[in-house]
C-alpha positions, -999 to 999 in steps of 0.1 A, spaced: 707 265 -590 717 230 -583 750 206 -584 760 190 -614 780 158 -620 807 164 -646 828 139 -665 853 124 -640 821 104 -629 818 88 -664 826 51 -657 836 57 -627 804 60 -606 816 56 -572 785 60 -555 797 81 -525 775 106 -536 744 88 -532 751 75 -499 753 112 -485 723 128 -502 698 135 -477 668 141 -501 680 114 -525 682 132 -556 709 113 -573 700 90 -598 721 66 -618 724 67 -657 741 47 -680 778 56 -677 774 82 -648 751 97 -622 730 129 -624 716 153 -597 677 160 -604 679 199 -602 642 201 -591 648 180 -558 685 191 -549 685 215 -519 724 224 -522 737 211 -490 768 200 -510 772 168 -493 775 153 -525 805 175 -535 824 170 -505 816 133 -510 828 128 -544 864 108 -546 870 122 -582 858 159 -578 833 157 -604 806 180 -589 801 214 -591 777 239 -582 759 247 -617 776 283 -622 808 272 -608 810 245 -635 843 245 -651 840 258 -692 853 225 -704 827 204 -687 792 229 -695 780 203 -719 772 184 -684 746 211 -675 726 202 -705 730 165 -702 720 164 -663 687 183 -671 679 161 -702 682 132 -684 653 143 -656 631 157 -686 
């Protein structure tokens, strides 16, 4: 289980999450950031730092944002 970045990040890309990640698991995509589930250590630093509240634990992603779980995984394939 890892954190997932959802729609509030789309086109926002504030980057505070990247600055606080101790394992550098967040990468910039075309229109938003993505968290590498194989590298994420689930520390929660990114979730707390996100100014647009776009980051959730995978099992806590709101139903309306669930598509971002697949998009995040696909980004790292």
